[in-house]
C-alpha positions in Angstrom: -21.7 -21.8 8.4 -18.4 -19.9 8.4 -15.3 -21.3 6.9 -12.5 -22.9 8.8 -9.3 -20.9 9.2 -7.3 -23.6 7.3 -5.6 -22.4 4.2 -7.0 -23.4 0.8 -4.8 -23.9 -2.3 -4.5 -20.6 -4.0 -6.1 -20.4 -7.4 -5.9 -17.9 -10.3 -9.6 -16.9 -9.7 -9.0 -16.3 -5.9 -5.9 -14.3 -6.6 -7.7 -12.0 -9.0 -10.5 -11.5 -6.4 -8.1 -10.6 -3.7 -6.3 -8.1 -5.9 -9.6 -6.5 -6.9 -10.7 -6.2 -3.3 -8.1 -3.4 -2.7 -8.8 -1.4 -5.9 -12.4 -1.7 -6.8 -15.5 -0.3 -5.1 -18.0 -2.6 -3.3 -20.5 -2.3 -6.2 -17.9 -3.3 -8.8 -16.7 -6.3 -6.6 -20.3 -7.5 -6.2 -21.0 -7.3 -9.9 -17.9 -9.4 -10.6 -18.9 -11.9 -7.9 -22.4 -12.2 -9.5 -20.9 -13.2 -12.8 -18.4 -15.6 -11.2 -21.1 -17.4 -9.2 -23.3 -17.7 -12.2 -20.7 -19.0 -14.6 -18.2 -21.0 -12.6 -18.9 -24.6 -11.4 -18.9 -25.5 -7.7 -15.5 -27.2 -8.0 -14.0 -23.7 -8.7 -16.2 -21.8 -6.3 -15.7 -23.9 -3.2 -12.1 -22.6 -2.8 -13.2 -18.9 -2.8 -16.1 -19.4 -0.3 -13.9 -19.1 2.9 -12.3 -15.9 1.5 -15.7 -14.5 0.6 -17.1 -15.1 4.1 -14.1 -13.3 5.6 -14.3 -10.4 3.2 -18.0 -9.8 4.0 -18.1 -10.6 7.8 -14.5 -10.1 8.8 -11.8 -12.5 9.6 -11.7 -14.5 12.8 -8.3 -12.9 13.8 -9.7 -9.4 13.3 -7.2 -8.5 10.5 -10.0 -8.2 7.8 -12.7 -5.8 8.9 -15.3 -6.9 6.3 -18.1 -4.7 5.1 -18.9 -3.3 8.6 -22.6 -4.3 8.4 -23.1 -3.0 12.0 -22.2 0.5 10.9 -23.8 0.5 7.4 -27.0 2.5 7.2 -29.6 3.2 4.5 -28.2 6.6 3.9 -24.9 5.0 2.8 -24.2 4.4 -0.9 -23.1 0.8 -0.2 -26.2 -0.1 1.8 -28.4 -1.3 -1.1 -25.5 -3.1 -2.7 -24.8 -5.1 0.5 -28.5 -5.9 1.1 -29.0 -7.2 -2.4 -25.9 -9.3 -2.4 -26.9 -10.9 1.0 -30.6 -11.2 0.4 -31.8 -14.7 1.5 -34.3 -15.0 -1.4 -32.4 -14.1 -4.5 -29.0 -12.8 -3.3 -25.8 -14.2 -5.0 -24.3 -15.2 -1.6 -27.2 -17.6 -0.9 -27.0 -18.8 -4.4 -23.4 -19.7 -3.8 -24.3 -21.5 -0.6 -27.0 -23.6 -2.3 -24.7 -24.3 -5.2 -22.0 -25.7 -2.9 -24.6 -27.5 -0.8 -25.8 -29.4 -3.9 -22.3 -30.7 -4.3 -22.0 -31.6 -0.6 -19.0 -29.4 0.1 -18.6 -28.9 3.8 -16.8 -26.3 5.9 -16.0 -27.0 9.5 -15.3 -24.4 12.2 -14.1 -25.1 15.7 -16.5 -23.9 18.4 -13.8 -21.7 20.0 -13.8 -19.6 16.8 -17.5 -18.6 17.3 -17.7 -14.8 16.9 -18.7 -12.6 19.8 -19.7 -8.9 19.7 -16.9 -6.4 19.6 -16.5 -4.6 22.9 -16.3 -0.8 23.2 -17.6 -0.1 19.7 -20.5 2.3 19.4 -22.6 3.7 16.5 -24.6 0.7 15.5 -28.4 0.9 15.7 -31.5 -1.1 14.9 -31.7 0.4 11.4 -28.2 -0.8 10.4 -27.7 -3.4 7.7 -26.9 -6.0 10.3 -30.2 -5.7 12.1 -32.2 -5.4 8.9 -30.5 -8.5 7.5 -31.2 -10.5 10.7 -34.9 -9.5 10.5 -35.0 -10.3 6.8 -33.5 -13.8 7.3 -35.8 -14.5 10.2 -38.9 -13.5 8.2 -37.8 -15.6 5.3 -36.8 -18.8 7.0 -39.3 -18.6 9.8 -42.3 -17.1 8.2 -45.4 -16.3 10.2 -47.5 -16.5 7.0 -47.5 -19.5 4.7 -44.7 -22.0 4.5 -41.0 -21.8 4.1 -40.3 -20.9 0.5 -38.4 -23.6 -1.5 -34.9 -22.9 -2.6 -35.0 -20.5 -5.5 -31.8 -22.0 -6.9 -31.4 -25.5 -8.4 -29.2 -27.1 -11.0 -29.6 -30.1 -13.3 -29.4 -32.4 -10.3 -32.6 -30.9 -8.8 -33.3 -29.1 -5.6 -31.0 -28.9 -2.7 -31.7 -31.6 -0.1 -31.1 -31.7 3.6 -27.7 -33.0 4.7 -27.5 -36.5 6.0 -28.3 -36.8 9.7 -25.4 -36.9 12.2 -25.3 -39.1 15.2 -27.2 -37.9 18.2 -25.0 -39.9 20.6 -22.0 -37.6 20.4 -20.8 -36.7 23.9 -18.0 -34.6 25.4 -15.3 -36.4 27.3 -14.9 -33.5 29.7 -15.4 -29.9 30.3 -13.7 -27.6 27.9 -13.4 -30.2 25.1 -14.9 -28.7 21.9 -16.1 -30.8 19.1 -15.1 -29.5 15.6 -18.8 -29.3 14.6 -21.3 -26.9 16.0 -24.6 -28.4 14.9 -24.9 -32.0 16.2 -28.5 -32.9 15.5 -31.5 -31.9 13.6 -35.0 -32.7 15.0 -36.5 -33.2 11.6 -33.9 -35.6 10.2 -35.8 -38.8 10.8 -36.4 -41.0 7.7 -40.2 -40.8 8.3 -40.1 -37.1 8.0 -37.6 -36.8 5.1 -40.1 -38.5 3.0 -42.3 -35.4 3.3 -41.2 -32.7 0.7 -42.1 -30.0 3.3 -39.5 -31.4 5.7 -36.8 -30.8 3.0 -37.2 -27.1 3.6 -37.5 -27.2 7.4 -33.9 -28.2 8.0 -32.8 -24.8 6.7 -35.0 -23.0 9.2 -33.8 -25.1 12.0 -30.2 -24.7 11.1 -30.4 -20.9 10.9 -32.2 -20.7 14.2 -29.7 -23.0 15.9 -26.8 -20.9 14.6 -28.3 -17.7 15.9 -29.0 -19.2 19.3 -25.5 -20.7 19.6 -23.8 -17.5 18.7 -25.9 -15.1 20.8 -26.8 -17.2 23.8 -24.1 -19.8 24.2 -22.1 -18.1 27.0 -22.3 -19.9 30.3 -20.3 -19.7 33.6 -18.4 -22.8 34.7 -20.9 -23.4 37.5 -23.8 -23.3 35.2 -22.1 -25.5 32.6 -21.5 -28.2 35.2 -25.2 -27.9 36.3 -26.4 -28.3 32.8 -24.3 -31.5 32.4 -25.5 -33.0 35.7 -27.5 -36.3 35.4 -30.4 -34.8 37.4 -30.9 -32.0 34.8 -30.5 -34.4 31.9 -33.1 -36.8 33.4 -35.5 -34.0 34.2 -35.3 -32.6 30.6 -35.6 -36.1 29.2 -38.8 -36.5 31.2 -40.1 -33.2 30.0 -39.4 -34.2 26.4 -41.1 -37.5 26.9 -44.2 -35.7 28.1 -44.3 -34.2 24.6 -44.0 -37.7 23.0 -46.9 -37.0 20.6 -44.3 -35.6 18.1 -43.5 -38.5 15.8 -40.3 -36.7 14.6 -39.0 -35.6 18.0 -35.9 -37.3 19.4 -35.7 -38.1 23.0 -32.3 -37.0 23.9 -30.8 -35.3 26.9 -29.3 -31.9 26.7 -25.9 -31.9 25.2 -26.6 -34.3 22.3 -28.7 -31.9 20.3 -27.1 -28.6 21.3 -23.6 -27.6 22.3 -23.0 -25.9 25.6 -19.8 -23.9 25.6 -18.1 -22.0 28.3 -16.6 -18.6 27.7 -15.5 -16.1 30.4 -15.6 -13.2 30.9 -18.8 -12.4 29.1 -20.0 -8.8 28.9 -22.9 -8.4 26.4 -23.3 -5.0 24.8 -26.6 -3.2 24.5 -26.5 -3.9 20.7 -26.1 -7.6 21.5 -29.2 -7.6 23.8 -31.2 -5.7 21.1 -30.6 -8.4 18.5 -31.6 -11.1 21.0 -34.8 -9.2 21.6 -35.4 -9.1 17.9 -35.0 -12.9 17.8 -37.4 -13.3 20.7 -40.1 -11.1 19.2 -40.0 -12.9 15.9 -40.0 -16.4 17.4 -43.2 -15.5 19.4 -44.8 -14.2 16.2 -43.7 -17.3 14.4 -45.1 -19.6 17.1 -48.3 -17.7 17.5 -49.0 -18.1 13.8 -49.8 -21.8 14.6 -53.2 -23.0 13.7 -55.6 -23.0 16.7 -56.2 -26.8 16.5 -52.4 -27.4 16.8 -51.8 -25.2 19.8 -52.3 -27.9 22.5 -49.3 -29.8 23.6 -51.2 -32.8 25.0 -51.0 -36.1 23.3 -54.7 -36.4 22.7 -54.8 -33.2 20.7 -52.8 -35.0 17.9 -54.4 -38.4 17.9 -56.4 -37.9 14.8 -54.4 -35.2 13.0 -51.0 -35.2 11.3 -49.6 -31.7 11.5 -47.0 -30.6 9.0 -43.3 -30.4 10.1 -43.5 -26.6 10.0 -46.5 -26.7 12.4 -44.6 -29.0 14.7 -41.6 -26.7 14.5 -43.7 -23.7 15.5 -45.2 -25.6 18.5 -41.8 -26.4 20.1 -39.5 -23.7 18.8 -39.6 -21.4 21.9 -39.3 -24.1 24.6 -36.9 -26.3 22.6 -34.4 -23.8 21.2 -34.6 -20.6 23.2 -35.9 -21.1 26.7 -33.0 -22.6 28.6 -30.3 -20.5 27.0 -32.3 -17.2 27.2 -33.0 -17.9 30.9 -29.2 -18.2 31.6 -28.5 -15.2 29.4 -31.0 -13.0 31.2 -29.8 -14.2 34.6 -26.3 -13.2 33.7 -27.4 -9.7 32.4 -29.6 -9.1 35.5 -26.7 -9.9 37.8 -23.8 -8.1 36.0 -25.4 -5.2 34.1 -24.5 -1.7 35.5 -27.2 0.0 37.7 -28.0 2.6 35.1 -30.6 3.3 32.4 -28.9 1.2 29.8 -30.5 -1.8 31.5 -33.7 -0.9 29.6 -32.6 -3.1 26.7 -32.3 -6.2 28.9 -35.5 -5.4 30.7 -37.5 -5.1 27.4 -36.0 -8.4 26.2 -37.3 -10.1 29.3 -40.7 -8.4 29.1 -41.0 -9.4 25.4 -40.4 -13.0 26.2 -42.9 -13.3 29.1 -45.6 -11.6 26.9 -45.9 -13.8 23.8 -49.5 -12.8 23.4 -48.3 -9.3 22.3 -46.9 -10.8 19.1 -49.7 -12.3 17.2 -48.7 -11.5 13.7 -50.5 -9.1 11.3 -53.8 -11.0 11.3 -56.3 -9.1 13.6 -58.8 -11.4 15.2 -61.8 -9.2 16.3 -63.5 -12.0 18.3 -60.8 -14.2 19.9 -61.9 -17.3 21.9 -61.5 -16.1 25.5 -61.3 -19.6 27.0 -58.6 -20.7 24.5 -56.7 -17.4 25.0 -56.7 -17.9 28.8 -55.7 -21.5 28.4 -52.8 -20.7 26.1 -51.5 -18.0 28.4 -51.8 -20.2 31.4 -49.9 -23.0 29.7 -47.1 -20.6 28.7 -46.8 -19.3 32.2 -46.5 -22.8 33.6 -43.9 -23.9 31.1 -41.9 -20.7 31.8 -42.5 -20.2 35.5 -38.9 -19.3 36.4 -38.9 -16.6 33.7 -41.6 -14.9 35.7 -40.7 -15.7 39.4 -37.0 -16.0 39.5 -36.2 -13.1 37.3 -38.7 -10.9 39.1 -36.9 -11.5 42.3 -33.5 -10.7 40.7 -35.0 -7.5 39.3 -36.3 -6.7 42.8 -32.7 -7.0 44.1 -31.5 -4.6 41.4 -34.3 -2.1 42.0 -33.5 -1.6 45.7 -29.9 -0.6 44.7 -31.0 1.7 41.9 -31.4 5.5 41.9 -35.2 5.7 41.4 -35.2 9.5 41.4 -33.9 9.2 37.9 -36.9 9.2 35.5 -35.4 6.5 33.2 -34.9 4.1 36.2 -38.4 4.9 37.5 -39.9 4.1 34.1 -38.3 0.6 34.2 -40.0 -0.1 37.6 -43.3 1.1 36.2 -42.9 -1.1 33.1 -42.4 -4.2 35.1 -45.2 -3.5 37.6 -47.5 -2.7 34.7 -46.7 -6.0 32.9 -47.2 -8.2 36.0 -50.4 -6.3 36.8 -52.1 -7.5 33.6 -55.5 -9.2 34.2 -55.1 -12.8 35.6 -51.3 -12.9 35.1 -50.6 -12.8 38.9 -53.2 -15.5 39.5 -51.6 -17.7 36.7 -48.2 -17.3 38.3 -49.5 -18.1 41.7 -51.3 -21.2 40.4 -48.0 -22.3 38.7 -46.2 -22.0 42.0 -48.9 -24.0 43.7 -48.6 -26.8 41.1 -44.8 -26.9 41.6 -45.3 -27.3 45.3 -47.6 -30.3 44.9 -46.3 -33.5 46.5 -44.1 -35.7 44.4 -46.5 -38.6 44.6 -48.8 -36.8 42.2 -46.5 -37.6 39.3 -46.6 -41.3 40.2 -50.3 -41.5 39.3 -49.5 -40.6 35.7 -50.9 -43.4 33.5 -48.8 -45.0 30.7 -51.8 -44.9 28.3 -54.5 -42.4 27.4 -57.6 -42.1 29.6 -60.9 -43.4 28.4 -63.6 -40.8 27.5 -67.0 -41.0 29.1 -68.4 -42.7 26.0 -65.7 -45.4 26.3 -66.4 -46.1 29.9 -64.3 -43.5 31.5 -65.3 -40.5 33.7 -65.0 -36.8 33.7 -63.2 -37.1 37.1 -60.4 -39.1 35.5 -60.1 -36.5 32.7 -59.8 -33.6 35.2 -57.3 -35.7 37.2 -55.3 -36.2 34.1 -55.3 -32.5 33.2 -54.1 -31.7 36.8 -51.4 -34.3 36.6 -50.2 -33.0 33.3 -50.0 -29.4 34.6 -48.0 -30.5 37.7 -45.6 -32.5 35.6 -45.2 -29.7 33.1 -44.2 -27.1 35.8 -41.9 -29.5 37.7 -40.2 -30.6 34.6 -39.6 -27.0 33.6 -38.1 -26.0 37.0 -35.9 -29.1 37.3 -34.7 -28.7 33.7 -33.4 -25.2 34.4 -32.4 -25.3 38.0 -31.9 -29.0 38.8 -33.8 -31.2 41.2 -31.9 -29.9 44.2 -33.0 -26.3 43.6 -34.3 -24.3 46.6 -37.4 -22.7 45.0 -38.3 -19.3 46.5 -41.9 -18.4 45.9 -42.8 -15.1 44.3 -46.0 -14.9 46.2 -44.6 -16.4 49.4 -44.5 -14.7 52.8 -40.9 -13.8 52.5 -41.0 -12.0 49.2 -44.4 -10.4 49.9 -42.8 -8.9 53.0 -39.8 -7.7 51.1 -42.0 -6.0 48.6 -44.3 -4.3 51.2 -41.5 -3.4 53.7 -38.6 -2.6 51.5 -39.5 -2.0 47.8 -42.6 -0.1 48.5 -40.8 2.1 51.1 -37.8 2.8 48.7 -40.2 3.7 45.9 -42.2 6.0 48.2 -39.0 7.6 49.4 -37.8 8.2 45.8 -41.3 9.6 45.0 -41.2 12.1 47.8 -37.6 13.1 47.0 -38.5 13.7 43.3 -41.5 15.7 44.3 -39.5 17.8 46.8 -36.8 18.6 44.2 -39.3 19.3 41.5 -41.2 21.7 43.8 -38.0 23.5 44.8 -37.0 23.8 41.1 -40.4 25.4 40.4 -39.9 27.9 43.2 -36.4 28.8 42.0 -37.8 29.4 38.4 -40.6 31.5 39.8 -38.2 33.7 41.8 -36.1 34.6 38.8 -36.2 38.2 37.7 -34.6 40.6 35.3 -32.0 41.6 38.0 -30.6 38.1 38.0 -28.6 39.1 35.0 -26.7 41.4 37.4 -26.2 38.6 39.9 -29.0 39.8 42.2 -31.2 36.8 41.6 -30.6 33.2 42.8 -27.0 32.4 43.5 -27.6 28.7 42.7 -26.7 29.0 39.0 -30.1 27.9 37.7 -30.3 25.2 40.4 -27.7 23.2 38.6 -24.0 22.3 39.0 -21.3 21.1 36.7 -22.0 17.6 35.5 -25.7 17.7 36.3 -27.8 15.1 34.3 -30.8 16.2 32.1 -32.9 13.7 34.1 -32.6 16.0 37.1 -34.6 18.7 35.5 -38.0 19.7 36.9 -39.9 18.2 34.0 -38.2 14.8 34.3 -38.8 14.7 38.0 -42.5 15.2 37.4 -42.4 12.1 35.2 -40.5 10.3 37.9 -43.3 11.1 40.4 -45.9 9.9 37.9 -44.1 6.7 37.1 -43.5 5.8 40.7 -47.1 6.6 41.6 -48.5 4.2 39.0 -45.8 1.6 40.0 -47.0 1.7 43.6 -50.6 1.2 42.5 -49.7 -1.8 40.3 -47.6 -3.4 43.0 -50.4 -3.2 45.4 -52.7 -4.8 42.9 -50.2 -7.6 42.1 -49.4 -8.6 45.7 -52.9 -7.6 47.2 -51.4 -5.0 49.5 -53.5 -2.8 51.7 -54.0 0.6 50.0 -54.6 2.2 53.4 -51.3 1.1 54.8 -49.6 2.4 51.7 -51.2 5.8 52.1 -50.2 6.0 55.7 -46.6 5.0 54.8 -46.4 7.8 52.2 -47.9 10.3 54.7 -45.5 9.4 57.5 -42.5 9.5 55.1 -43.6 13.0 53.9 -43.9 14.3 57.4 -40.5 12.9 58.5 -38.8 14.6 55.5 -40.6 17.9 56.4 -39.2 17.6 59.9 -35.7 18.0 58.4 -34.4 14.5 57.9 -33.8 15.3 54.2 -31.3 18.0 55.2 -29.1 15.6 57.1 -25.9 14.3 55.7 -25.6 10.7 54.5 -24.1 8.3 57.1 -20.3 8.8 57.1 -17.2 8.1 59.2 -14.3 10.5 59.7 -11.1 9.5 57.9 -7.7 11.0 57.6 -8.6 12.9 54.4 -12.2 13.7 55.2 -15.6 12.0 55.4 -16.0 8.4 54.1 -19.4 7.0 53.1 -20.7 3.9 54.8 -22.9 1.3 53.1 -25.9 2.8 54.8 -24.9 6.2 53.5 -24.7 4.9 49.9 -28.2 3.4 50.2 -29.4 6.8 51.6 -28.0 8.6 48.5 -29.3 6.1 46.0 -32.8 6.2 47.5 -32.8 10.0 47.6 -33.1 10.2 51.4 -30.0 12.3 52.0 -27.4 14.0 50.0 -24.3 16.2 50.2 -24.5 19.8 49.3 -22.4 20.5 46.3 -19.7 23.1 46.8 -16.7 24.2 44.9 -13.8 22.7 46.9 -10.8 24.3 45.2 -9.2 27.7 45.6 -12.1 30.2 45.8 -10.0 32.6 43.7 -9.7 30.1 40.9 -13.4 29.3 40.4 -14.7 29.5 36.8 -15.7 33.0 35.8 -19.5 33.4 36.2 -21.9 35.0 33.8 -22.5 37.8 36.3 -18.8 38.7 36.5 -16.5 40.8 34.3 -13.8 38.5 33.0 -11.2 41.2 32.6 -11.7 42.6 36.1 -11.6 39.0 37.6 -8.2 38.4 36.1 -6.9 41.9 37.1 -8.1 41.7 40.7 -6.7 38.2 41.0 -3.2 39.4 40.1 -3.4 42.3 42.5 -4.7 40.0 45.3 -1.9 37.5 44.7 0.7 40.2 45.0 -0.7 41.5 48.2 -1.1 38.1 49.7 2.4 37.0 48.7 4.0 40.1 50.2 1.9 40.5 53.4 0.8 36.9 54.0 2.9 36.5 57.1 1.5 39.7 58.7 -2.0 38.6 57.9 -1.4 35.2 59.5 0.0 36.9 62.6 -2.9 39.3 62.8 -5.6 36.6 62.5 -3.9 34.4 65.0 -4.3 36.9 67.8 -7.0 36.1 70.4 -7.9 39.7 71.1 -10.3 42.1 69.3 -7.9 42.9 66.5 -7.5 39.3 65.7 -11.3 38.8 65.5 -11.5 41.9 63.3 -8.8 40.6 61.0 -10.5 37.2 60.7 -13.7 38.9 59.7 -12.1 40.6 56.7 -9.4 38.1 55.8 -10.7 34.6 56.6 -13.5 32.6 54.9 -16.4 32.5 57.4 -18.0 29.5 55.6 -14.9 27.2 55.6 -16.0 25.4 58.8 -19.6 25.2 57.8 -18.7 23.5 54.5 -16.9 20.7 56.4 -20.3 19.8 58.0 -22.2 19.9 54.7 -19.8 18.3 52.2 -17.0 15.6 52.3 -14.2 18.2 52.2 -10.7 16.9 52.7 -8.6 18.3 55.6 -5.9 19.5 53.2 -8.4 21.5 51.2 -9.9 22.9 54.3 -6.6 24.1 55.7 -5.7 25.7 52.4 -9.1 27.6 52.3 -8.6 28.7 55.9 -5.5 30.7 55.1 -6.1 34.5 55.6 -6.0 36.4 52.3 -7.2 39.5 50.6 -9.9 38.8 48.0 -10.9 41.5 45.5 -13.0 39.3 43.3 -16.4 40.5 44.7 -15.6 43.9 43.1 -15.7 42.2 39.6 -19.4 41.3 40.0 -21.8 43.3 37.9 -24.0 43.6 40.9 -21.2 45.2 42.9 -20.3 47.5 40.0 -23.9 48.6 39.6 -24.2 49.3 43.3 -21.0 51.3 43.4 -22.1 53.2 40.3 -25.5 54.1 41.9 -23.7 55.2 45.1 -21.3 57.5 43.2 -24.3 59.0 41.2 -26.1 59.6 44.5 -22.9 61.2 45.9 -22.7 63.5 42.9 -26.3 64.6 43.4 -25.4 65.4 47.0 -22.3 67.4 45.8 -19.8 64.7 46.9 -16.7 64.2 44.8 -15.3 60.8 43.8 -12.7 60.9 46.6 -15.2 61.8 49.2 -17.6 59.1 48.0 -14.8 56.5 48.1 -13.9 57.5 51.7 -17.5 57.2 52.8 -17.7 53.7 51.2 -14.5 52.6 53.0 -15.7 54.1 56.3 -19.1 52.4 56.0 -17.4 49.0 55.3 -15.1 49.4 58.3 -17.9 50.3 60.6 -20.0 47.3 59.4 -17.1 45.0 60.1 -16.6 46.6 63.5 -20.2 46.1 64.5 -20.2 42.4 63.2 -17.1 41.7 65.2 -18.6 43.2 68.4 -22.1 41.8 68.1 -21.9 39.1 65.4 -21.8 36.2 67.9 -24.8 37.5 69.8 -26.8 37.9 66.6 -26.1 34.3 65.6 -27.5 33.0 69.0 -30.8 34.7 68.5 
């Protein structure tokens, strides 16, 4: 454990180490520490241990940064030095820990000093020293193969032994009162177990795991903390533990005596935090799945003639005992507070990893698994973790209907969840678990206090089946009550209400996003096909490669094709999970496609008119998120100040802007007077001096009134003359004039005359042409 922030008496040795920490390299400091740990007795070493912990991991007040293990990668020169020093098998740091443990030196730390992940820091990844060390410690202290290695360090007094057990009756007087000790109880500290040499090593594995869980998953809201401390939850969890009474070394204590529930708010886990939790989940599944087949059953009769080792017992209960409750609360918090973007993938994969323990079976391939046993193991896990499937699926459903599914990364997450829940027999197992939970309460009262007799002892197969049924009902109810309390209002995943929400809402939103992605992808393909060599001169598409400033890579045509594929397969899997009618789905997609073809997709999102322009309503936001409607993107600033395009000459753009500004500044009043006239001259002036699209833009984009009025001001604009297309056309016209014996002045007069006649005709007949 980490050292307390209390000051130790300074020593000459500690003073030298502190002085060297500012002048020597990490390699030199580690070499000095190796010699000191080997040569000095524990009496001298115990005073430097708190400082050493802070120098490696950072101080609690943040003044000492430590070795920055989160940012230390294998390409760094200091990576191997740090990894060797902290290695759990032979590292000097662990040697110091065992050396102090043998002398029974103890270091207390208040719970409110528990470290949390730094916010706003980026750069760490799963190949950093921090993640590699976590994985190394998990594999060493919770091995999937063999037993926990004994301590490699010992002195003349012998091996390091487990610390004396602490009272399991410690309680908290009230909310917010923190005990000075974090670890209150060890499940393998009973005298009958301590006699077993194997149990001497198990306490290290349990302590490491409990430290990881407390640090990464101990964050609760006040409401959830109070629920966990309620008598109903404690009683339900007590009954659940009593149902596993076959464990001779298992204490029967309510929550709060063996683990510490702390409250910390606000809590915003980072993506890095979630990734390390997923690493823990995956390893614990592999650790639990390495249990021998004959020890997998949790029923009392399975252990009546066998005496499993402490490690085997630990594997059997590790997930449900140490992780389930806190991970459930952790995931609930993340599902409810995580931003609606693609970074949620880390949380999603952590959830999917937990509900698929059969994916992590270790490195031993079994070419011919026992299908009956495999089905039974999966069914038992689903029943003991029912809320992990049903409740979190419903929370994910609420997130999905508010997410932009046109984005390929978001569509992939929907597909991943649908694919997992569509695994063979999984939906049936979940549905059976819900039916067991809904069994009447009197079923539990038939539970016998002693084992049933086998047929050879005068019993019957009927009583055996009845007992199995009762055990399953009790297992599911105990699980739900332990996590949600006996007053919880359970909402079925396969009930009428949720099935209707999936078929009427989720399916429709996915189908809409699928159609939108397909339409945008098809449009992008058409734009790409229409490109030509003349686009370099600005004569091609004016949509600037069908993008706009700030466009995301996920909006490219290739990603949109992936979106269409992901959503297609998600729809198929959802229909399989909830037994939906495939014909109705096909008809829904067909109707949706025809309605979009009729022009609904060209309508603006639902808005209301405000003082400064259009304001989106809640309906409009949902329409944008689902891809049903959108605003056309336009440049809303001064048209003369738009960024210089690739088809424009930068020098001419700046030159013509200065000329236009001088003309507009000098003759602006005259132009306003001309365009304000209601007669023919006013109409002709507005044709040349006003923006004809300013009114149309108001109907297509949330343009503010102030911006609109500014753009409506009459002005002279010479910027079109800076376009390479215009320059090319003028050049071709002058060449044609030269071939026809026209001089430059004559050609210029012809161009001006043609432009004036075109404006005159558009003024006279423009309105009539627009009506046809």
